[in-house]
gemmi code that builds the backbone of each chain (N, CA, C; Angstrom):
import gemmi

chains = {
    "A": [
        ("ASP", (139.022, 77.854, -39.156), (140.242, 76.774, -39.404), (140.803, 76.002, -37.895)),
        ("GLY", (140.584, 75.080, -37.559), (141.046, 74.335, -36.279), (142.460, 74.364, -36.135)),
        ("GLY", (142.926, 74.500, -34.338), (144.190, 74.714, -34.383), (144.490, 74.978, -33.037)),
        ("ILE", (145.733, 75.368, -32.698), (146.251, 75.598, -31.576), (146.881, 76.820, -31.527)),
        ("THR", (146.324, 77.542, -30.533), (146.750, 78.881, -30.430), (147.427, 79.389, -29.173)),
        ("GLN", (148.536, 79.402, -28.980), (149.455, 80.171, -27.956), (149.610, 81.171, -27.891)),
        ("SER", (149.550, 82.029, -26.527), (149.613, 83.306, -26.655), (150.600, 83.798, -25.528)),
        ("PRO", (151.152, 85.136, -25.057), (151.596, 85.786, -26.461), (152.854, 84.815, -27.050)),
        ("LYS", (153.269, 85.230, -28.113), (154.453, 84.884, -28.961), (155.721, 84.745, -28.147)),
        ("TYR", (155.845, 86.209, -27.613), (156.827, 86.248, -26.734), (156.820, 87.239, -25.508)),
        ("LEU", (156.966, 86.768, -24.505), (157.322, 87.247, -22.892), (158.439, 87.467, -22.375)),
        ("PHE", (158.317, 88.478, -21.779), (159.551, 88.925, -21.004), (158.688, 89.397, -19.499)),
        ("ARG", (159.852, 88.268, -18.458), (159.122, 88.839, -17.069), (160.568, 88.699, -16.296)),
        ("LYS", (160.487, 89.619, -15.122), (161.495, 89.657, -14.288), (161.753, 88.534, -13.308)),
        ("GLU", (162.828, 88.034, -12.885), (163.475, 86.976, -12.326), (162.086, 87.137, -10.726)),
        ("GLY", (161.812, 85.890, -10.214), (160.894, 85.936, -9.195), (159.596, 86.263, -9.345)),
        ("GLN", (158.897, 86.569, -10.494), (157.656, 86.485, -11.307), (156.960, 85.469, -11.689)),
        ("ASN", (155.898, 85.164, -11.207), (155.096, 83.942, -11.964), (154.516, 84.495, -12.964)),
        ("VAL", (154.612, 83.534, -14.174), (154.153, 83.856, -15.220), (153.160, 82.690, -15.792)),
        ("THR", (151.816, 83.097, -16.548), (151.001, 82.281, -17.122), (151.280, 82.017, -18.716)),
        ("LEU", (151.250, 81.095, -19.258), (151.532, 81.098, -20.673), (149.900, 80.444, -21.134)),
        ("SER", (149.366, 81.044, -22.191), (148.105, 80.551, -22.672), (148.456, 79.426, -23.507)),
        ("CYS", (146.945, 78.252, -23.699), (146.909, 77.562, -25.034), (145.628, 77.236, -25.096)),
        ("GLU", (145.134, 77.294, -26.443), (143.402, 77.148, -26.397), (143.393, 76.659, -27.693)),
        ("GLN", (142.722, 75.327, -27.830), (142.451, 74.438, -28.711), (141.274, 74.494, -29.325)),
        ("ASN", (140.608, 74.503, -30.468), (139.480, 74.136, -31.157), (139.750, 72.886, -31.581)),
        ("LEU", (140.474, 72.053, -31.561), (140.441, 70.903, -32.531), (139.352, 69.568, -31.974)),
        ("ASN", (138.785, 70.042, -30.714), (137.974, 68.847, -30.083), (138.834, 67.706, -29.644)),
        ("HIS", (140.052, 67.670, -29.246), (141.139, 66.754, -28.905), (141.001, 66.861, -27.313)),
        ("ASP", (140.828, 65.259, -26.859), (140.999, 64.978, -25.170), (142.171, 65.344, -24.559)),
        ("ALA", (143.325, 65.084, -24.980), (144.473, 65.558, -24.164), (145.104, 66.491, -24.939)),
        ("MET", (145.935, 67.209, -23.939), (146.843, 68.356, -24.322), (148.433, 68.157, -23.366)),
        ("TYR", (149.166, 68.705, -23.924), (150.303, 68.778, -23.596), (151.420, 70.015, -23.585)),
        ("TRP", (152.147, 70.050, -22.453), (153.333, 71.355, -22.668), (154.654, 70.360, -22.612)),
        ("TYR", (155.224, 71.194, -23.606), (156.715, 70.702, -23.931), (157.501, 71.949, -23.840)),
        ("ARG", (158.895, 71.687, -23.187), (159.941, 72.576, -23.300), (160.894, 72.415, -24.198)),
        ("GLN", (161.369, 73.263, -25.137), (162.363, 73.001, -25.862), (163.515, 74.296, -25.681)),
        ("ASP", (164.607, 73.802, -25.380), (166.291, 74.456, -25.031), (167.139, 73.746, -26.381)),
        ("PRO", (167.785, 74.523, -26.748), (168.977, 74.185, -27.836), (169.609, 72.870, -27.573)),
        ("GLY", (169.693, 71.928, -28.555), (170.419, 70.901, -28.722), (169.701, 69.790, -27.367)),
        ("GLN", (168.619, 70.400, -27.152), (167.978, 69.120, -25.926), (166.525, 68.557, -26.315)),
        ("GLY", (165.795, 69.204, -27.362), (164.812, 68.288, -27.950), (163.681, 68.839, -27.638)),
        ("LEU", (162.679, 68.081, -27.191), (161.510, 68.546, -26.657), (161.522, 67.357, -25.299)),
        ("ARG", (161.020, 68.401, -24.199), (160.806, 67.692, -22.671), (159.626, 68.223, -22.244)),
        ("LEU", (158.883, 66.925, -22.073), (157.648, 67.001, -21.637), (157.359, 67.762, -20.020)),
        ("ILE", (156.433, 68.474, -19.505), (156.559, 69.220, -18.685), (155.236, 68.871, -17.951)),
        ("TYR", (154.116, 68.827, -18.201), (152.763, 68.217, -17.928), (152.138, 67.679, -19.441)),
        ("TYR", (150.891, 67.250, -18.663), (149.729, 66.629, -19.892), (148.815, 66.521, -19.145)),
        ("SER", (147.624, 66.624, -19.897), (146.317, 66.272, -19.530), (145.541, 65.115, -20.426)),
        ("GLN", (144.633, 64.344, -19.811), (143.853, 63.408, -20.711), (142.681, 63.770, -20.665)),
        ("ILE", (142.113, 64.350, -19.494), (140.582, 65.077, -19.599), (140.755, 65.888, -18.819)),
        ("VAL", (139.810, 66.432, -18.709), (139.671, 67.956, -17.980), (139.160, 67.546, -16.488)),
        ("ASN", (140.026, 68.363, -15.826), (140.029, 68.371, -14.239), (141.249, 67.389, -13.844)),
        ("ASP", (141.771, 66.827, -14.827), (142.885, 65.534, -14.507), (144.093, 65.933, -15.385)),
        ("PHE", (145.631, 66.124, -14.584), (146.481, 66.448, -15.467), (147.575, 65.580, -14.737)),
        ("GLN", (148.741, 65.244, -15.296), (149.946, 64.536, -14.887), (151.163, 65.028, -15.359)),
        ("LYS", (152.483, 64.671, -14.376), (153.291, 65.331, -14.216), (154.227, 64.686, -15.666)),
        ("GLY", (155.015, 65.439, -16.180), (156.102, 64.911, -17.434), (157.549, 64.606, -16.496)),
        ("ASP", (158.283, 64.975, -17.447), (159.829, 64.701, -16.963), (160.424, 65.810, -16.395)),
        ("ILE", (159.859, 66.854, -16.425), (160.419, 68.238, -15.713), (159.402, 69.420, -15.173)),
        ("ALA", (158.824, 68.584, -14.470), (157.279, 69.212, -14.179), (157.792, 70.229, -12.778)),
        ("GLU", (158.972, 70.184, -12.226), (159.572, 70.923, -11.234), (159.134, 72.459, -11.509)),
        ("GLY", (158.692, 73.513, -10.711), (158.930, 74.945, -10.856), (157.393, 74.943, -12.201)),
        ("TYR", (156.591, 74.327, -12.293), (155.425, 74.437, -13.019), (154.278, 74.138, -12.484)),
        ("SER", (152.932, 74.776, -13.119), (151.913, 73.812, -12.598), (151.017, 74.516, -13.846)),
        ("VAL", (149.698, 73.546, -13.591), (148.897, 73.599, -15.053), (147.265, 73.639, -14.400)),
        ("SER", (146.556, 73.888, -15.175), (145.050, 73.751, -15.078), (144.417, 73.140, -16.196)),
        ("ARG", (143.106, 72.345, -15.861), (142.609, 72.136, -17.252), (140.925, 71.672, -16.547)),
        ("GLU", (140.381, 73.171, -16.578), (138.771, 73.743, -16.149), (138.252, 73.538, -17.073)),
        ("LYS", (138.590, 73.295, -18.478), (137.987, 73.631, -19.667), (138.265, 72.472, -21.143)),
        ("LYS", (138.001, 71.786, -21.756), (138.658, 70.681, -22.606), (139.469, 71.427, -23.596)),
        ("GLU", (139.318, 72.804, -23.928), (139.800, 73.666, -25.141), (140.971, 74.278, -24.683)),
        ("SER", (141.191, 74.314, -22.970), (142.293, 75.285, -22.406), (143.035, 74.639, -21.203)),
        ("PHE", (144.741, 74.907, -21.519), (145.618, 74.119, -20.915), (146.604, 75.056, -20.520)),
        ("PRO", (146.302, 75.770, -19.534), (147.293, 77.554, -19.165), (148.760, 76.681, -18.547)),
        ("LEU", (149.783, 77.004, -18.521), (151.016, 77.002, -17.852), (151.386, 77.858, -17.267)),
        ("THR", (151.686, 77.910, -15.674), (152.022, 78.870, -15.134), (153.704, 78.379, -14.586)),
        ("VAL", (154.427, 79.199, -15.220), (155.842, 79.334, -14.650), (156.170, 79.746, -13.343)),
        ("THR", (156.289, 79.116, -12.451), (156.699, 80.005, -11.240), (158.037, 80.220, -10.668)),
        ("SER", (158.185, 80.934, -9.806), (159.549, 81.659, -9.352), (160.328, 80.489, -8.972)),
        ("ALA", (159.765, 79.578, -8.569), (160.365, 77.863, -8.320), (161.415, 77.322, -9.343)),
        ("GLN", (161.023, 77.678, -10.844), (161.688, 77.203, -11.916), (162.795, 78.133, -12.088)),
        ("LYS", (164.263, 77.274, -11.659), (165.521, 77.609, -11.873), (166.004, 78.492, -13.419)),
        ("ASN", (165.351, 77.563, -14.230), (165.728, 78.223, -15.453), (164.760, 78.404, -16.179)),
        ("PRO", (164.276, 79.489, -16.123), (162.791, 79.482, -16.914), (162.664, 79.969, -18.415)),
        ("THR", (164.090, 80.578, -18.752), (164.227, 80.990, -20.020), (163.933, 79.811, -21.109)),
        ("ALA", (163.008, 79.763, -22.043), (163.086, 78.575, -23.112), (161.816, 78.870, -24.055)),
        ("PHE", (161.613, 77.994, -24.994), (160.629, 78.048, -25.863), (159.664, 77.188, -25.365)),
        ("TYR", (158.011, 77.548, -25.198), (157.423, 76.700, -24.666), (156.463, 76.048, -25.530)),
        ("LEU", (156.417, 74.750, -25.858), (155.246, 74.495, -26.741), (153.971, 73.766, -26.279)),
        ("CYS", (152.893, 74.029, -26.562), (151.572, 73.256, -26.330), (151.213, 72.104, -27.474)),
        ("ALA", (150.912, 71.380, -27.186), (150.452, 70.429, -28.038), (148.982, 69.576, -27.624)),
        ("SER", (148.291, 68.945, -28.693), (147.128, 67.996, -28.151), (147.067, 67.268, -29.354)),
        ("SER", (146.260, 65.855, -28.472), (145.918, 64.941, -29.536), (144.671, 64.311, -29.457)),
        ("ILE", (144.268, 63.712, -30.332), (142.762, 63.029, -30.289), (142.274, 62.364, -29.323)),
        ("LEU", (142.937, 61.092, -28.813), (142.133, 60.384, -27.962), (143.657, 60.405, -26.555)),
        ("ALA", (143.265, 60.538, -25.654), (144.103, 60.438, -24.327), (144.646, 59.329, -24.197)),
        ("GLY", (146.116, 59.225, -24.367), (146.668, 57.597, -24.051), (146.823, 56.990, -24.966)),
        ("GLN", (146.329, 57.572, -26.285), (146.194, 56.296, -27.341), (147.321, 56.515, -28.185)),
        ("ALA", (148.360, 55.370, -28.194), (149.615, 55.111, -28.717), (149.608, 55.684, -29.924)),
        ("ASN", (148.646, 55.929, -31.167), (148.715, 56.043, -32.569), (148.330, 57.631, -32.891)),
        ("SER", (148.211, 58.218, -31.676), (147.582, 59.647, -31.952), (148.826, 60.533, -32.207)),
        ("PRO", (148.927, 61.123, -33.379), (150.175, 62.164, -33.506), (149.569, 63.489, -32.608)),
        ("LEU", (150.726, 64.044, -32.443), (150.199, 65.781, -31.768), (150.341, 66.689, -32.604)),
        ("HIS", (149.257, 67.467, -32.395), (149.278, 68.564, -32.935), (149.639, 69.880, -31.983)),
        ("PHE", (150.763, 70.559, -32.644), (151.223, 71.681, -32.050), (150.814, 73.012, -32.038)),
        ("GLY", (151.029, 74.064, -31.120), (150.766, 75.489, -31.061), (152.275, 75.896, -31.931)),
        ("ASN", (152.516, 77.417, -32.073), (153.640, 77.849, -32.546), (154.532, 78.354, -31.628)),
        ("GLY", (153.961, 78.445, -30.022), (155.030, 78.388, -29.218), (154.804, 79.784, -28.808)),
        ("THR", (155.499, 79.587, -27.352), (155.895, 81.009, -26.657), (156.931, 81.048, -26.184)),
        ("ARG", (157.925, 82.303, -26.522), (159.283, 82.280, -26.130), (159.314, 83.213, -25.003)),
        ("LEU", (159.646, 82.395, -23.746), (159.600, 83.076, -22.406), (161.215, 83.530, -22.215)),
        ("THR", (161.428, 84.796, -22.186), (162.424, 85.209, -21.448), (162.575, 86.013, -20.211)),
        ("VAL", (163.324, 85.300, -19.105), (163.233, 85.934, -17.759), (164.887, 86.382, -17.558)),
        ("THR", (164.573, 88.144, -16.808), (166.006, 88.490, -16.784), (165.973, 88.959, -15.139)),
    ],
    "B": [
        ("GLY", (163.896, 60.885, -17.232), (162.704, 60.344, -18.311), (163.403, 59.996, -19.947)),
        ("GLN", (162.882, 59.142, -20.571), (163.453, 58.483, -21.751), (163.534, 59.278, -22.359)),
        ("GLN", (164.873, 59.407, -23.275), (164.687, 59.994, -24.995), (165.290, 59.236, -25.678)),
        ("LEU", (165.108, 59.474, -26.760), (165.401, 58.389, -28.232), (166.483, 59.472, -28.502)),
        ("ASN", (167.294, 58.155, -29.260), (168.872, 58.989, -29.731), (168.453, 58.703, -31.227)),
        ("GLN", (168.891, 60.386, -31.545), (168.527, 60.633, -32.990), (169.845, 61.228, -33.284)),
        ("SER", (170.009, 60.961, -34.576), (171.414, 61.213, -34.997), (171.232, 61.242, -36.927)),
        ("PRO", (171.951, 62.564, -37.340), (173.214, 63.174, -36.739), (172.457, 64.400, -36.058)),
        ("GLN", (173.021, 65.229, -35.042), (172.531, 66.120, -34.717), (172.316, 67.272, -35.469)),
        ("SER", (173.286, 67.401, -36.568), (173.012, 68.266, -37.420), (173.766, 68.207, -38.762)),
        ("MET", (173.245, 68.463, -39.836), (173.533, 68.272, -41.001), (174.003, 69.731, -42.030)),
        ("PHE", (174.835, 69.484, -42.746), (175.144, 70.908, -43.526), (175.049, 70.091, -44.867)),
        ("ILE", (174.173, 70.368, -45.825), (174.500, 69.989, -47.265), (174.122, 70.988, -48.435)),
        ("GLN", (174.498, 70.308, -49.463), (174.368, 71.123, -50.763), (172.928, 71.023, -50.909)),
        ("GLU", (172.493, 71.959, -51.729), (170.705, 71.873, -52.292), (170.961, 70.919, -53.339)),
        ("GLY", (169.955, 69.882, -53.353), (169.848, 68.659, -54.308), (170.636, 67.422, -53.711)),
        ("GLU", (171.223, 67.548, -52.780), (171.957, 66.148, -52.136), (170.539, 65.523, -51.347)),
        ("ASP", (170.936, 64.153, -51.269), (169.946, 63.601, -50.339), (170.328, 63.225, -49.033)),
        ("VAL", (169.097, 63.362, -47.764), (169.155, 63.243, -46.526), (169.372, 62.331, -45.785)),
        ("SER", (169.920, 61.659, -44.582), (169.457, 60.449, -44.149), (169.660, 60.765, -42.604)),
        ("MET", (168.527, 60.545, -41.665), (168.752, 60.646, -40.480), (167.979, 59.414, -40.009)),
        ("ASN", (168.248, 59.315, -38.587), (167.673, 58.221, -37.611), (167.623, 58.252, -36.256)),
        ("CYS", (166.417, 57.423, -35.480), (166.078, 57.302, -34.167), (166.162, 55.854, -33.705)),
        ("THR", (167.088, 55.807, -32.494), (166.864, 54.614, -32.164), (166.820, 54.567, -30.538)),
        ("SER", (166.267, 53.428, -29.899), (165.761, 53.489, -28.799), (166.319, 52.230, -28.125)),
        ("SER", (166.120, 52.302, -26.797), (166.192, 50.609, -25.826), (165.206, 49.985, -25.667)),
        ("SER", (163.990, 50.876, -25.953), (162.731, 50.418, -26.076), (161.687, 49.881, -27.224)),
        ("ILE", (160.860, 49.147, -27.261), (159.963, 49.073, -28.420), (159.292, 49.827, -28.426)),
        ("PHE", (158.584, 50.403, -29.545), (157.539, 51.230, -29.824), (156.733, 50.737, -30.492)),
        ("ASN", (155.026, 50.779, -30.585), (154.091, 50.460, -32.047), (154.028, 51.486, -32.556)),
        ("THR", (154.573, 52.917, -32.571), (154.098, 53.488, -33.351), (155.517, 54.522, -33.571)),
        ("TRP", (155.770, 55.170, -34.735), (157.023, 55.859, -34.751), (156.230, 57.516, -35.644)),
        ("LEU", (156.532, 58.418, -35.360), (156.155, 60.014, -35.820), (157.310, 60.574, -36.056)),
        ("TRP", (157.589, 61.277, -37.540), (158.570, 62.070, -37.787), (157.464, 63.458, -37.950)),
        ("TYR", (158.011, 64.692, -37.347), (157.716, 66.020, -37.595), (158.856, 66.829, -38.008)),
        ("LYS", (158.804, 67.715, -38.510), (159.501, 68.804, -38.759), (159.018, 70.441, -38.217)),
        ("GLN", (160.254, 71.276, -37.884), (159.887, 72.499, -37.176), (160.617, 73.390, -37.777)),
        ("ASP", (160.081, 74.340, -38.461), (160.681, 75.412, -39.105), (160.865, 76.360, -37.956)),
        ("PRO", (161.433, 77.337, -38.067), (162.089, 78.439, -36.905), (161.267, 79.406, -36.879)),
        ("GLY", (160.771, 78.949, -35.329), (159.786, 79.753, -34.490), (158.712, 79.509, -34.431)),
        ("GLU", (158.470, 78.173, -35.010), (157.183, 77.693, -35.011), (157.146, 76.533, -34.110)),
        ("GLY", (155.627, 75.657, -34.274), (155.648, 74.228, -33.629), (155.984, 73.309, -34.879)),
        ("PRO", (156.405, 72.236, -34.175), (156.041, 71.028, -35.391), (155.299, 70.815, -36.007)),
        ("VAL", (155.347, 69.871, -37.166), (154.146, 69.581, -37.747), (154.587, 68.294, -38.034)),
        ("LEU", (153.750, 67.335, -38.064), (153.773, 65.991, -38.637), (153.982, 65.836, -40.096)),
        ("LEU", (155.190, 64.787, -40.040), (155.365, 64.481, -41.679), (154.970, 63.302, -42.136)),
        ("ILE", (155.231, 62.160, -41.158), (155.187, 60.759, -41.475), (154.971, 60.219, -40.264)),
        ("ALA", (153.986, 59.336, -40.301), (153.205, 58.609, -39.176), (153.705, 56.737, -39.679)),
        ("LEU", (154.059, 56.248, -38.672), (154.050, 54.319, -38.989), (153.793, 53.468, -37.947)),
        ("TYR", (153.169, 52.911, -38.291), (152.415, 51.981, -37.600), (152.775, 50.386, -37.628)),
        ("LYS", (153.757, 50.489, -38.129), (153.891, 48.707, -38.446), (155.471, 48.511, -38.303)),
        ("ALA", (155.792, 47.478, -37.972), (157.524, 47.090, -38.008), (157.540, 46.972, -39.338)),
        ("GLY", (158.760, 47.334, -39.909), (158.964, 47.218, -41.094), (158.318, 47.857, -42.560)),
        ("GLU", (157.443, 48.502, -42.150), (156.914, 49.637, -42.891), (157.547, 50.416, -43.525)),
        ("LEU", (157.160, 50.822, -44.622), (158.032, 51.861, -45.504), (156.841, 53.030, -46.097)),
        ("THR", (157.066, 54.010, -45.709), (156.091, 55.203, -46.024), (156.735, 56.517, -47.028)),
        ("SER", (155.958, 56.911, -47.696), (156.602, 57.982, -48.337), (155.686, 59.112, -48.478)),
        ("ASN", (156.352, 60.222, -48.568), (155.365, 61.225, -48.498), (156.515, 62.212, -49.336)),
        ("GLY", (155.915, 62.496, -50.673), (156.404, 63.341, -51.480), (158.208, 62.922, -51.888)),
        ("ARG", (159.062, 63.826, -51.386), (160.073, 63.246, -51.352), (161.004, 62.795, -50.207)),
        ("LEU", (159.873, 62.566, -49.035), (160.203, 62.180, -47.999), (160.092, 60.275, -48.052)),
        ("THR", (160.481, 59.674, -47.211), (160.639, 58.615, -47.104), (161.154, 57.952, -45.726)),
        ("ALA", (159.931, 57.486, -44.876), (160.525, 57.027, -43.664), (160.379, 55.420, -43.623)),
        ("GLN", (161.199, 54.546, -42.581), (160.838, 53.347, -42.326), (160.798, 52.961, -40.967)),
        ("PHE", (160.065, 52.142, -40.372), (159.667, 51.491, -39.179), (160.562, 50.222, -38.942)),
        ("GLY", (161.710, 50.416, -38.374), (162.499, 49.602, -38.016), (161.998, 48.093, -37.671)),
        ("ILE", (162.661, 46.998, -38.235), (161.962, 45.810, -37.590), (162.091, 45.109, -36.796)),
        ("THR", (162.795, 45.781, -35.900), (162.982, 45.369, -34.160), (162.209, 45.752, -33.570)),
        ("ARG", (161.405, 46.915, -33.884), (160.695, 48.014, -33.510), (161.340, 49.128, -32.770)),
        ("LYS", (163.035, 49.133, -32.427), (163.328, 50.016, -31.950), (164.232, 51.149, -32.353)),
        ("ASP", (163.858, 51.369, -33.812), (164.420, 52.250, -34.593), (163.886, 52.541, -35.770)),
        ("SER", (163.680, 54.110, -36.362), (163.069, 54.721, -37.693), (164.367, 55.345, -38.296)),
        ("PHE", (163.896, 55.453, -39.466), (164.661, 56.400, -40.402), (164.274, 57.275, -41.263)),
        ("LEU", (164.658, 58.300, -41.343), (163.769, 59.355, -42.361), (165.038, 59.789, -43.663)),
        ("ASN", (164.236, 59.632, -44.469), (165.425, 59.941, -45.841), (164.744, 61.476, -46.788)),
        ("ILE", (165.581, 62.046, -47.106), (165.065, 63.138, -47.898), (165.425, 63.242, -49.328)),
        ("SER", (164.907, 63.020, -50.553), (165.696, 62.899, -51.691), (165.813, 64.542, -52.172)),
        ("ALA", (166.648, 64.700, -52.979), (166.944, 66.178, -53.564), (166.418, 67.202, -52.771)),
        ("SER", (167.279, 67.491, -51.898), (166.904, 68.477, -50.444), (166.706, 69.695, -51.525)),
        ("ILE", (165.947, 70.846, -50.935), (165.703, 71.945, -51.511), (165.457, 73.312, -50.365)),
        ("PRO", (165.609, 74.522, -50.532), (165.870, 75.426, -49.382), (164.791, 75.299, -48.343)),
        ("SER", (163.559, 74.721, -48.842), (162.578, 74.795, -47.830), (162.440, 73.644, -46.810)),
        ("ASP", (163.361, 72.691, -46.802), (163.682, 71.710, -46.262), (164.433, 72.175, -45.020)),
        ("VAL", (165.081, 73.140, -44.943), (165.556, 73.500, -43.837), (164.887, 73.720, -42.313)),
        ("GLY", (165.372, 73.112, -41.005), (164.208, 72.914, -40.403), (164.944, 72.332, -39.527)),
        ("ILE", (164.378, 71.701, -38.212), (164.677, 70.500, -37.277), (163.701, 69.527, -37.378)),
        ("TYR", (164.434, 68.359, -37.464), (163.542, 67.183, -37.610), (163.422, 66.172, -36.417)),
        ("PHE", (162.339, 65.722, -36.006), (161.871, 65.348, -34.671), (161.577, 64.145, -35.059)),
        ("CYS", (161.853, 62.843, -34.154), (161.522, 61.511, -34.148), (160.443, 61.667, -32.970)),
        ("GLN", (159.424, 60.618, -32.701), (158.611, 60.356, -31.479), (158.223, 59.071, -31.528)),
        ("GLY", (158.279, 58.479, -30.201), (158.216, 57.105, -29.802), (156.979, 57.301, -29.241)),
        ("ALA", (155.767, 57.107, -29.905), (154.636, 57.719, -29.581), (153.819, 57.369, -28.397)),
        ("GLN", (153.797, 56.049, -27.537), (153.122, 55.633, -26.447), (153.672, 56.459, -25.615)),
        ("LYS", (155.235, 56.766, -25.576), (155.868, 57.197, -24.261), (155.944, 58.689, -24.246)),
        ("LEU", (155.328, 59.240, -25.058), (155.566, 60.703, -25.586), (156.791, 61.444, -25.397)),
        ("VAL", (157.861, 60.644, -25.779), (159.348, 61.200, -26.000), (159.672, 61.354, -27.239)),
        ("PHE", (160.413, 62.268, -27.370), (161.053, 62.772, -28.401), (162.878, 62.629, -28.610)),
        ("GLY", (163.072, 62.580, -29.964), (164.624, 62.538, -29.916), (165.174, 64.092, -29.920)),
        ("GLN", (166.536, 64.453, -30.069), (166.853, 65.740, -29.558), (166.850, 66.385, -31.063)),
        ("GLY", (166.075, 65.946, -32.176), (166.179, 66.411, -33.194), (167.663, 66.822, -34.418)),
        ("THR", (167.151, 66.970, -35.396), (168.392, 66.958, -36.392), (168.102, 68.094, -36.815)),
        ("ARG", (169.294, 69.114, -37.285), (169.118, 70.587, -37.482), (169.720, 70.440, -38.786)),
        ("LEU", (168.632, 70.833, -39.984), (169.465, 70.514, -41.382), (169.750, 72.039, -41.827)),
        ("THR", (170.727, 71.972, -42.486), (170.987, 73.453, -43.216), (171.237, 73.207, -44.474)),
        ("ILE", (171.046, 73.994, -45.285), (171.042, 74.051, -46.733), (171.879, 75.064, -47.548)),
        ("ASN", (172.864, 74.508, -47.977), (173.776, 75.688, -49.120), (173.152, 75.507, -50.374)),
        ("PRO", (172.954, 76.921, -50.988), (172.217, 76.984, -52.092), (173.448, 76.551, -53.116)),
    ],
}
model = gemmi.Model(1)
for chain_id, residues in chains.items():
    chain = gemmi.Chain(chain_id)
    for i, (resn, *xyz) in enumerate(residues, 1):
        res = gemmi.Residue()
        res.name, res.seqid = resn, gemmi.SeqId(i, " ")
        for name, pos in zip(("N", "CA", "C"), xyz):
            atom = gemmi.Atom()
            atom.name, atom.element = name, gemmi.Element(name[0])
            atom.pos, atom.b_iso = gemmi.Position(*pos), 0.0
            res.add_atom(atom)
        chain.add_residue(res)
    model.add_chain(chain)
structure = gemmi.Structure()
structure.add_model(model)
structure.setup_entities()
């Protein structure tokens, strides 16, 4: 079955440590995205990538970094510079990069807790 | 960044009741998408709208693309317990989402 896999489901880190969240898709989608979800704030875009080796900042990119070395993979690193990293992180993909009509397909998220 | 205004933020209803929620924006969109998120999972597409004035149904769900292209509506008829979750609207070309409507159903 095709889909998006995020791992791990739950992640715990100490403050000051960088942590990388994995996102892999086998849908052959061009575009991939990272969103952050906090209670009552909906989904906020962190980074997105339209093609391999290229990515763009979203609305809340500060304290995060990404890479897109392969079409299937779009890992997100939460750095120690991110002031409030505890959140639910969602990865998504879509068929055509920048295509207005392409719905997003989401993974099941990673819940990161930083103490 | 721009956000869509989605309302209500939460709803508490009895099983069997109908549900209405909406999404508005100051910008025009070419596509409106509605998703549902079950607890602990990622959102899943429910309905896609591509044309102003379009009315589309998916089972008990009906969504409309506002004629001004600045709003959209989602209705759920005869709610059942599995309708519980968070519903999101998305204005597609700007990758922005509404804040979500959390639906709770009392049996």
